[in-house]
MARTOR-381391 format. One record per atom (N, C-alpha, C): residue in three letters; y, x, z. Coordinates in steps of 0.001 Angstrom, whole numbers, plus 500000, padded with zeros to 6 digits. Layout:
BEGIN
ALAYXZ;...
//
This chain:
BEGIN
MET498858500759499954;MET500127499775500326;MET501155500751499815;GLY502520500659499713;GLY503341500680499717;GLY504255501712500903;LYS505080502701500967;LYS505475503242502381;LYS506111502140502976;VAL507275501260502353;VAL507812500239503042;VAL507983498996501574;VAL507005497841502951;VAL506582496797502093;VAL508262495778502855;LEU508294494687501709;LEU509097493725501638;LEU508226492155501629;VAL508335491774502795;VAL507005490380502562;VAL508131489494502912;THR508030488166502079;THR508896486934501797;THR508180485660502332;GLY508704484938502902;GLY508085483213503554;GLY507032483959505039;ALA508046484645505112;ALA507346485647506568;ALA507505484588507857;ALA507923483537507800;ALA507888482313508855;ALA506953481707508809;ARG506206481725507532;ARG505111480517507443;ARG504033481000507837;PRO502787480604508414;PRO501785481029509324;PRO501282482294508194;LEU500630482118507191;LEU499891483054505966;LEU500907484247505882;GLY502069484054505623;GLY503086485208505647;GLY502860486112506884;GLY503167486019508109;GLY503363486284508925;GLY501774487288509067;ARG500564486348508788;ARG499815486690508439;ARG499812488203507977;PHE500139487972506818;PHE500078489219505989;PHE500813490326506609;VAL501866489709507157;VAL502966491315507613;VAL502255491523508730;ARG501263491322509935;ARG500722491735510545;ARG499707492285510325;ARG498714492208508983;ARG497632493021508626;ARG498612493969507848;ALA499531493907507173;ALA499973494990506736;ALA500867495653507599;LEU501124495538508886;LEU501474496565509412;LEU500257498027509946;ARG498670497036510064;ARG497511497691510076;ARG497525499221509182;ASP498076499204508142;ASP497642499897507257;ASP498139501355507535;PRO497262502037507182;PRO497960503728507851;PRO498726504321506339;ASP498647503620505518;ASP500334503957504209;ASP501000503021504487;VAL501067502185505015;VAL502321501775505780;VAL503451502141506598;ASP504048502668505993;ASP505310503256506978;ASP506341502158507898;ARG506662501158506999;ARG507445499746507392;ARG507382499078506664;VAL507093497525507805;VAL507062496523507029;VAL508681495544507300;VAL508878494801505978;VAL510394494182506355;VAL509787492691506025;ALA510222491911507112;ALA509836490484507090;ALA511172489911506818;VAL510702489456505846;VAL512369488200505489;VAL511912486524505161;ASP513024485997505624;ASP512903484280505728;ASP514286483898506028;ALA514425483091505355;ALA515517481845505681;ALA515544482173507376;VAL514556481183507991;VAL514593480856509576;VAL513941482072510015;PRO513685481869511407;PRO512938482755512526;PRO512210482030512371;PRO510760482824512588;PRO509284482774512540;PRO509271482405514524;GLU507987481268514534;GLU507847481117515303;GLU506308481557516150;HIS505789482472515424;HIS505001483371515586;HIS505304484910515671;HIS504868485997516231;HIS505062487246516454;HIS504956487684515217;LEU505649488907514631;LEU505461489765513701;LEU504909491208514131;GLY504461491720515461;GLY504219493077515260;GLY505155493882515479;GLY505229494895514799;GLY505964496305514611;GLY507068495858513251;ALA507140494391512706;ALA507807494040511759;ALA509572494355512132;ASP509996494423510651;ASP511790494415511050;ASP511945492733510204;PHE512317492141511611;PHE512622490656510774;PHE514063490318510495;VAL514611490095509215;VAL515799490032508343;VAL515655488553507949;GLN516058487913509082;GLN516791486561508633;GLN517919486589507036;ALA517443486231506196;ALA517879485887504694;ALA517252485212503926;ASP518272484354503633;ASP517500483489502649;ASP517727484039500963;ILE516428483743500234;ILE516385484787499197;ILE516898484005498143;ARG517663482568498007;ARG518137481787497190;ARG519768482529496843;GLN519917483858498266;GLN521778483999498090;GLN521412485799497399;PRO522461485996497022;PRO522332487533496367;PRO522176488857497568;ALA522429488221498837;ALA522091489394499362;ALA521078489390499811;ILE519869489080498829;ILE518503489626499412;ILE518389491067498405;ALA519443491691497600;ALA519653492847497190;ALA520321493860497871;LYS521019493706498742;LYS521035494265499845;LYS519869494761501185;VAL519100493776500865;VAL517768494305502137;VAL516924495192501526;LEU516777494998500346;LEU515880496126499337;LEU516935497193499288;ALA517854497537499179;ALA518442498732499368;ALA518887499446500785;GLU518962498513501657;GLU519133498975502819;GLU517837500110503478;PHE516392499079503490;PHE515365499634503798;PHE514605500271502865;SER515443500501501402;SER514710501475500489;SER513158500844499852;VAL512998499786500028;VAL511638498947499598;VAL511460499219497858;ASP510156499595498289;ASP508764499822497290;ASP508034499198496786;THR507605498474497662;THR506861497091497341;THR507273495928497961;VAL507273494900496916;VAL507593493897497306;VAL506461492452496997;VAL506313491640498379;VAL505309490941498266;VAL505706489146498616;HIS505917488674497549;HIS506716487341497269;HIS505767486341497837;MET505788485615498980;MET504793484761499054;MET505565483237499595;ASP507078483429499275;ASP508139482472499640;ASP507391481471498431;VAL506016481118497593;VAL506287480249496828;VAL504990479315496952;THR505504477773497822;THR504844476722498507;THR505283475659497598;GLY504315474417498297;GLY504423473342498029;GLY504605472555499274;THR504718473540500388;THR504831472777501845;THR506166473195502458;ALA507147472224502797;ALA508326472510503328;ALA507911472671504492;LEU508709473723505180;LEU509136474393506620;LEU509980472522507465;ALA509875472578508475;ALA510424471571509110;ALA511536471954509049;GLY512551470241508907;GLY513366470766509077;GLY514241470681507156;SER513160470594506332;SER513242470725504958;SER513276470317503949;ASN513461470062502899;ASN512747468601501877;ASN512336469387500945;ARG512232468190500402;ARG510965468622498566;ARG512374469835497678;GLY513749469069497619;GLY515110469687496985;GLY515499470633497625;SER515263471662498654;SER515368472807499043;SER514138473608499141;LEU512989473209498894;LEU512006474084498824;LEU511748474409497085;LYS511839473593496655;LYS512144473609494689;LYS513191474904494360;GLU514203474720495268;GLU515401476035495065;GLU514790476877495639;THR513823477071497025;THR513691478742497395;THR512403479008496328;ASN511703477888496004;ASN510385478219494934;ASN511231479037493397;VAL512069478367493137;VAL512669478922491741;VAL513848479483491724;ILE514975478841492522;ILE516092479574492850;ILE515781480603493577;GLY515069480970494260;GLY514835482195495577;GLY514129483013494572;THR512920483112493656;THR512546483665493177;THR513727484368491498;MET513811483669491793;MET515054484071490080;MET515948485698490755;GLN516726485130492104;GLN517627485907492501;GLN516530487286493156;LEU515525487093493586;LEU514440488202494266;LEU514276489091493046;LEU513963488410492217;LEU513609488957490900;LEU514966489953490047;GLY515872489367490269;GLY517187489542489604;GLY517664491269490670;ALA517101491149491859;ALA517722492411493212;ALA516351493277492758;CYS515044492830492402;CYS514376493710492136;CYS514402494428490652;GLN515089494138489890;GLN515222494318488352;GLN516779495631489175;LYS517597495391489921;LYS518317496509489633;LYS518513497516490929;SER516825497689491447;SER516460498015492981;SER515900499156491738;PRO516343500946492301;PRO515807501735491899;PRO514452502464492275;THR514153501741494053;THR513566502398494785;THR511799501205494635;VAL511778499910494016;VAL511270499092493822;VAL510065499563492472;LYS508533499903493155;LYS507969500211492098;LYS506682499402491980;ARG506365497958492821;ARG505324496961493138;ARG505788495865493518;LEU505028495250492858;LEU505737493417492785;LEU504009492919492793;VAL504061491762494638;VAL502659491321494102;VAL503614489639494336;VAL503053488789493949;VAL503735486940493870;VAL502366486185493924;LYS502890485675494625;LYS501318484918495106;LYS501586483498494484;SER500550483083493488;SER500719481946492929;SER499938480613493437;SER499515480098492035;SER498525479008492488;SER497774478827491232;THR496743478130491001;THR495811477643490326;THR496033476264489405;ASN497510476045490314;ASN498083474889490215;ASN498565474570488793;VAL498837476012488144;VAL499802476354486657;VAL498875475557485631;TYR497765475336485980;TYR496243474654484675;TYR496629473140484802;GLY496919473138485812;GLY497683471454485518;GLY495696470508486188;SER495814469157486414;SER494646468591486079;SER494748467459485010;ALA493618467690484420;ALA493557466277482954;ALA492168466207482841;PRO491778465033482085;PRO490667464543481717;PRO489965465645480859;ARG490647465793479958;ARG490192466760479003;ARG489942468110479267;ASP490093468726480199;ASP490427470291480767;ASP488767471018480944;PRO489449472356480085;PRO488101472683480109;PRO487470472775481375;ALA485624473099480979;ALA485352473147482690;ALA485204474083483718;VAL485323475413483004;VAL486642476518483889;VAL487425477016483052;PHE488656477155483473;PHE489644478204483490;PHE489394479483483349;THR490169480170482755;THR490383481778482896;THR491889481509482483;GLU491715483600483353;GLU493770483663483512;GLU494495483234481763;THR493710482803480096;THR494026482934479064;THR494163481415478609;THR493445480511479693;THR493254479456479163;THR494774478737479082;PRO495390477958478301;PRO496541477419478388;PRO496195475561479062;PRO497074475873479551;PRO496975474372480361;PRO496878473237478978;LYS495744472188479208;LYS496165471046478556;LYS497813469762478271;SER497899469633479342;SER499286469886479477;SER500305470083480640;LEU501229470978480259;LEU501862471321481415;LEU502716470390482761;PRO502472470857484252;PRO502766469851485186;PRO504320469649484309;SER504635467945485188;SER505359467567484618;SER506919467621486337;GLY506025468085487281;GLY506993467994488235;GLY506447468463489667;GLY506972468426490464;GLY506494468888492168;GLY506191470612492088;PHE505363470989493089;PHE504948472203493156;PHE504558473009491813;ALA503033472111491015;ALA502920473037489907;ALA504157473170489228;LYS504759472279488892;LYS505864472799487880;LYS506470474199488138;ASP507007473944489196;ASP507666474851490178;ASP506921476458489834;THR505628476315490177;THR504795477408490121;THR505005478188488469;VAL505013477135487491;VAL504800477246485856;VAL506453477836486127;GLU507274478071486305;GLU508235478359486243;GLU508759479783486690;VAL508224479896488002;VAL507905481157488444;VAL507113481919487819;GLU505887481499487347;GLU505341482580486560;GLU506230483257485355;GLY507086482302484514;GLY507494482697484221;GLY508862483619483968;TYR509481483408484961;TYR510455484454485484;TYR509887486099485578;VAL508814485508486715;VAL508260486926486885;VAL507641487574485472;ARG507243487009484371;ARG506801487592482904;ARG507958488084482372;GLY509093487762482280;GLY510277488186481785;GLY510875489893482484;PHE510729489588484021;PHE511044490703485092;PHE509782491926484570;ALA508505491569484364;ALA507654492546483788;ALA508043493241482384;ARG508703492308481642;ARG508786493139480082;ARG510611493928480850;ARG511241493768481142;ARG512226494532482001;ARG512338495790482568;ARG511162495317483276;ARG510968496467484206;ARG509381496880483732;PRO509327497598482771;PRO507632498098482778;PRO507627498981483781;ASP508512499869484586;ASP507759500659485449;ASP507444499981486228;VAL507489498554487098;VAL507560497903487897;VAL506139497764487959;ALA505062498078488471;ALA503256497094488305;ALA503341495597489095;VAL503154494683488253;VAL502865493395489051;VAL502048492982488870;CYS501807492393489973;CYS500505491302490074;CYS500967490041490532;VAL500330489217489907;VAL500840488095489859;VAL499061487526490336;LEU498621486371491627;LEU497973486239492420;LEU497547484516492220;ARG496975484147491566;ARG496561482470491286;ARG495796482186492484;PHE495869481991493220;PHE495049481258494018;PHE494338479295494048;ALA493485479490494678;ALA492844477745494363;ALA493276477596495787;ASN492801476446496156;ASN493240475653497316;ASN493242477089498707;ILE493516477498499284;ILE493431478009500544;ILE493026477111501644;LEU492334477635502099;LEU491138476271503175;LEU491233477618504687;GLY491311476951505770;GLY490975478218506878;GLY490940477889508090;PRO490655477617509246;PRO490619476664511065;PRO492817476960510693;THR493181478171510136;THR494674477816510376;THR495529477221509621;ALA494744476778508457;ALA495724476848506771;ALA496390475341507343;GLU497556475561506561;GLU498369474617506711;GLU499285474048505087;PHE498191473502504754;PHE498542473264502941;PHE498360471604503084;PRO498918470979502042;PRO498852469534501717;PRO497712469365501246;LEU496376469814501137;LEU494736469673500749;LEU494168469897502124;ALA494610470746503020;ALA493981470429504476;ALA494636469794505446;GLU495994468692505042;GLU496169467685505254;GLU495380466424504963;TYR494850466503503932;TYR494597465345503307;TYR493186465618503797;PHE492462466321504517;PHE491034466260504912;PHE490901465876506102;SER491955466135506769;SER492300466143508350;SER492419464250508381;LEU492552463632507337;LEU492991462103507647;LEU491438461573508192;PRO491423460721508977;PRO490330460107509389;PRO489399459063508416;VAL490488458910507360;VAL489304458281506016;VAL489885459028504980;LEU489285459271503990;LEU490185460056503042;LEU490271459190501960;PRO491296458854500780;PRO491296457895499840;PRO491176458603498995;THR489900458203498294;THR489649458392496673;THR489655458167495105;VAL490102458262494395;VAL489978457845492919;VAL488337456904492728;PHE488349455635492687;PHE487704455112492274;PHE486870455655491071;GLY485210455374490813;GLY484982456219489848;GLY485111457816489297;TYR485676458718490119;TYR485483460085490105;TYR485196460900491130;ASP484406461871491124;ASP484232462849491963;ASP484654464367491407;PRO485554464588491662;PRO485534465906490756;PRO485848467269491821;ARG485182468043490531;ARG484832469402491436;ARG486159470349492020;LEU486104471185493282;LEU486975471580493829;LEU486499472994494389;GLN487355474336494029;GLN486978475061494900;GLN488347475450495879;PHE487470476571496522;PHE488504476839497896;PHE488533478666498082;VAL489421478709498484;VAL489702480538499137;VAL490057481056500341;HIS489000481425501540;HIS489574481380502886;HIS490636482001502816;GLU491943481811503719;GLU492856482280503884;GLU492753484119504651;ASP491329484062505365;ASP490935485662505641;ASP491285486502504097;ASP490239485546503419;ASP490523486765501695;ASP491698486237501018;ALA492192485577501200;ALA493689485584501267;ALA495145486896501287;ILE494684486821502865;ILE495156488128502923;ILE494474489361502286;GLU493454489388502547;GLU493046490689502071;GLU493685490973500364;VAL492986489710499420;VAL493248490114498251;VAL494906490739497745;LEU495937490104498761;LEU496842490395498775;LEU497309491906499308;ARG496816492059500198;ARG496367493897500437;ARG496162494002499880;LEU495311494212498800;LEU494546494657497708;LEU495556494969496102;GLY496214493743496133;GLY497919494010495083;GLY498445494569495654;ALA498753494935496443;ALA500149496069497299;ALA499615496795497313;ARG498444497648497068;ARG497875499150496885;ARG498000499962495912;GLU498218500813495689;GLU497787501403494662;GLU496661501594494567;PRO496070501375493255;PRO494682500837492428;PRO493888501862492791;GLU492711501367492898;GLU491367502707493979;GLU491296503147491714;ARG490271503906491665;ARG489654504769490619;ARG488706503568489687;GLY488913503258489010;GLY488234502126487708;GLY488551500382488276;THR489754500456488428;THR490661498806489247;THR491826499201488707;LEU492198498031488479;LEU493494498136487806;LEU494214496532488520;ASN495245496786489470;ASN496164495942490506;ASN497293495413489708;SER497375495069488203;SER498573494733487677;SER498038493668486476;GLY498658492537486679;GLY498220491654485592;GLY498266490263486174;THR497282489489485775;THR497104487719486631;THR495831487315486708;PHE495482487004487807;PHE494322486953488041;PHE494280485752489103;ASN492818485402488923;ASN492654483900489415;ASN491985484131490796;ILE492107483474491618;ILE491668483860493249;ILE491001482685493289;ALA489393482323493782;ALA488813481592494178;ALA487361482043494838;GLY487071481425495690;GLY485631481526496536;GLY484769481291495139;ASP483313481522495477;ASP482349481104494423;ASP481509480285494744;GLY481428479523493571;GLY480752478234493688;GLY481621477094493546;ALA481760475777493316;ALA482626474892493716;ALA481934473208494879;LEU482611472980494831;LEU482165471349495942;LEU482572470298495418;LEU481726468826495178;LEU482391467758494743;LEU483103467386496289;LEU484263466581495544;LEU484543465987496685;LEU484213465245497654;SER483074463950497249;SER481747463890497799;SER481202464641499242;GLN481105465218498267;GLN480459466600498994;GLN481379467194500144;CYS482352466955500310;CYS483268467735501142;CYS483590466479502333;ALA483520465236501440;ALA483741463898502892;ALA482641464410503253;ARG481161464400503013;ARG480250464297503748;ARG480074465307505202;ARG480517466872504709;ARG480748467372504980;ARG481767467761506674;LEU482702467062506524;LEU483535466867507380;LEU483204465319508338;GLY482387465028507963;GLY481925463487508649;GLY483157462350507939;ARG483374462179507616;ARG484560461641506734;ARG484476460675506074;PRO484564459159506312;PRO484728457677505179;PRO485108457964503724;THR485177457848502793;THR485993457819501816;THR486365456000501477;LEU487586456199500764;LEU487945454937500591;LEU488578454941499381;PRO487396454411498321;PRO487509454350496731;PRO488955453477496184;VAL489847454163495686;VAL490980452807495379;VAL491049453366493595;PHE491477451936493641;PHE491434451861491608;PHE492569452674491084;MET492574453081489962;MET493580454267489630;MET495065453616489663;PRO495091452564489476;PRO496473451685489417;PRO497032451765490842;ALA496407451338492149;ALA497009451506493501;ALA496837452822494107;ILE496539453743493006;ILE495841455261494366;ILE497481456170494884;THR498605455527493436;THR499766456016493533;THR500286455342494638;TRP500300453986494893;TRP501196453197496350;TRP500291453727497579;VAL499233453836497849;VAL498155454919498617;VAL498987456184498935;GLY499309456938498076;GLY500222458070498028;GLY501399457845498415;GLN502349457169498198;GLN503646456815498597;GLN503499456179500204;ALA502648455316500383;ALA502663454988501707;ALA502392455837502675;LEU500962457141502732;LEU501216457966503044;LEU501923459244503440;ARG502742459007502188;ARG503761460293502499;ARG505013459574503291;THR505176458236503470;THR506040457417503903;THR506374457754505466;LEU504492457909505987;LEU504151457896507395;LEU503962459086507265;GLY504438460225506629;GLY504229461730507331;GLY502715461538507717;ALA501630461363507247;ALA500641461127507474;ALA500063463029506672;THR500327462706505109;THR499756464020504260;THR500845463775503440;ASP501293464883502179;ASP501965465228501164;ASP501250465155500034;PHE500835463285499961;PHE499764462887499000;PHE500447463207497266;SER501399464094496877;SER501637463957495820;SER501166463694494782;PRO502236463249493194;PRO501066463197492029;PRO500238464344491698;GLU500698465611491960;GLU499911466936491480;GLU498452466670492277;GLN498482466170493742;GLN497477466424494334;GLN496377465284493803;ILE497262464168493520;ILE496165463041493375;ILE495641463605492126;ARG496311463965490892;ARG495493464005489806;ARG494100465478490046;LEU494436466530490649;LEU493402467058491071;LEU492502466463492176;LEU492388465173492798;LEU491840464701493401;LEU491127463937492674;THR491364463605491339;THR490783462455490288;THR490085463487489470;HIS490561464359488951;HIS489701465154487596;HIS489387466827488386;GLY489625467145488930;GLY489346468819489955;GLY490237469921489279;ARG489466471061489279;ARG489901472234488629;ARG488659473086488879;VAL488267473992488079;VAL487509475091488859;VAL488468476016487545;VAL488241477583488053;VAL488551478824487883;VAL487657479485487381;ALA487990480835486693;ALA486712481998486817;ALA487437483143486961;THR486269483750487940;THR487280484887488489;THR486366486125488395;ARG485854486492487285;ARG485429487703486956;ARG486743488616486649;GLN487794488726485976;GLN488765489488486367;GLN488975489645487781;MET489333489114488757;MET489267489303489988;MET488126490678491053;ARG487056490736490444;ARG485981491102490632;ARG485966491985489443;GLU486134492124487913;GLU485711493298487071;GLU487011494425487183;THR488224494241487287;THR489943494386487157;THR490236494733488484;LEU490447493678488884;LEU491258493954490358;LEU490228494821491502;GLY488653494427491236;GLY487851495045492375;GLY487608494335493697;PHE487966492753493618;PHE488033492099494976;PHE486749491423494569;SER486052491318495996;SER484944490156496208;SER484971489689497233;PRO485501488245497442;PRO485432487724498698;PRO484463487590499701;LYS484733487581500762;LYS483844487426501762;LYS483468485998501729;TYR484327485072501747;TYR483874483849501848;TYR483281483157500375;THR482170482447499870;THR482187481482498922;THR482968480371499162;THR482714479419498063;THR483822477685498516;THR482824477026499301;ALA481881477076499135;ALA481000476339500341;ALA481279476689502120;GLU481331478248502170;GLU481233478729503297;GLU482717478844503950;THR483902478615503033;THR485077478327503216;THR485409477040503795;PHE484722476154503176;PHE484892474533503409;PHE484460474289504702;ALA483217475229505207;ALA482454474965506154;ALA483742475332507412;ASP484400476783507159;ASP484467477312508523;ASP486051476414508783;PHE486713475551507693;PHE487713474940507284;PHE486966473289508770;ALA485732473143508336;ALA485486471780508850;ALA485417471943510321;ARG484452473055510567;ARG484352473357512091;ARG485544473461512798;SER486363473754512297;SER488125474231513007;SER488496472461513241;ARG488294471534512346;ARG489030470204512594;ARG488147468954513696;GLY486750469658513974;GLY485826468848514895;GLY485214467761513542;PRO484423466836514657;PRO483659465819514047;PRO484775464821513475;GLY484490464114512445;GLY484935462965512067;GLY484089461907512867;LEU484441460592511514;LEU484147458889512356;LEU482682459532512039;LEU482008459836511241;LEU480713459932511146;LEU479663461193510850;PRO478731461142511708;PRO477564462387511846;PRO477342462655510453;PRO477913464460509728;PRO477231464772508734;PRO476009464651507927;GLN475015464563508937;GLN473995464703508710;GLN473327462853508638;ALA474109462069509209;ALA474049460879509097;ALA474190460208507484;VAL475516460454507328;VAL476302460653505886;VAL475005460780505237;ALA474280461923505102;ALA473676462755503948;ALA472568461975504166;GLY471574461524504945;GLY470645460499505097;GLY470652459713504243;ALA471800458849504767;ALA471854457549504491;ALA472297457537502802;ILE473262458841502722;ILE473131458587500632;ILE471980458887500076;ASP470838459465500822;ASP469952460042500361;ASP468662458874500102;ARG468865457975500864;ARG468114456713501179;ARG468643455721499889;ILE469707455732499742;ILE469913455055498964;ILE470200454823497811;ALA469963456328497197;ALA470086457000495713;ALA468362456962495358;THR467528456970496670;THR466226456596496070;THR465879454732495778;LEU466373453783496233;LEU466685452755496089;LEU466318451990494726;PRO466331452624493581;PRO466242452196492389;PRO465461452445491811;LEU465117453744492479;LEU463503454469491660;LEU462430453319492607;ALA462484453007493992;ALA461474452931494716;ALA461080451172493736;GLY462630450397493469;GLY462534449214493037;GLY461716448867491710;ASN461778450112490689;ASN461532450195489065;ASN459773450298489206;GLN459804451010490823;GLN457928451506490554;GLN457016450342491000;SER458028449241492140;SER457356447561492176;SER457023447087491824;ALA458408446739490329;ALA458301445889489355;ALA457155446905488808;ASN457012447786488525;ASN455529447900487500;ASN454463448329488331;
//
């Protein structure tokens, strides 16, 4: 990792964890943690700078500390307390523009790591079975965090062209889960009853929060022999789970809702503050999304510790038992599945 590492989004739990992990790296001399609000968690021995990346002052921070590595984690779909969707979008897009502008002018910055998302691929009925890093989406996201991420990646590509001397690593994370995860999908899975779209059972992928920290650390380091940590990489645990499997493993009943009414359900949940059941999340829970991770393994040289199923199991344990015992739910479904076969045998 670089000698002086600047981390944006340090007030968020994942950002704070990465700051503390970076401090343990023997090659790191200093970690500068940046956010517009003071964090509620400790940052170890990092230098915390309360700064809004939407403001040009971020350039002074880079210069003051002679930062050589920037890890941009303040691209997210979850608003901090007291903020709203408007300020979140400004931080994602305008903040990234200001940060990249500051990096472009900085003579010391040599490495940039950007926390992105597989949301850039969208979720549509005719999507390919598996997205690679070069697969174009069938339809570009029209709003929300997914659109922010597409715009952010566009600005990052422009920066990479203007500063070819800077190593740029874009990490497209699948949905991050774990015991301390605070993301919209984690909130959805924490509901006592899970609204689903009638007639759909999407495939989902997850990445464990521990693996997210480690791959960010890897992206910020000098590459080892035979690996290259510049470019764009899908990050996800091996395998996939159906939404119905997730519900059974949580022990939570589902509430199938017809497509026209699911938007009303989402609006009601947002109004009640239960979860951010956004249109992009509804599309994900309708059509799903699976990405290829070959480049992550072969080029970046990273192998996740947790599979998708193991990630979800760790998350499920942290949420406690649901309304229904998972074993009983699975057993009931298996018995129901055999009923048509039993009926046909009796008829014969």
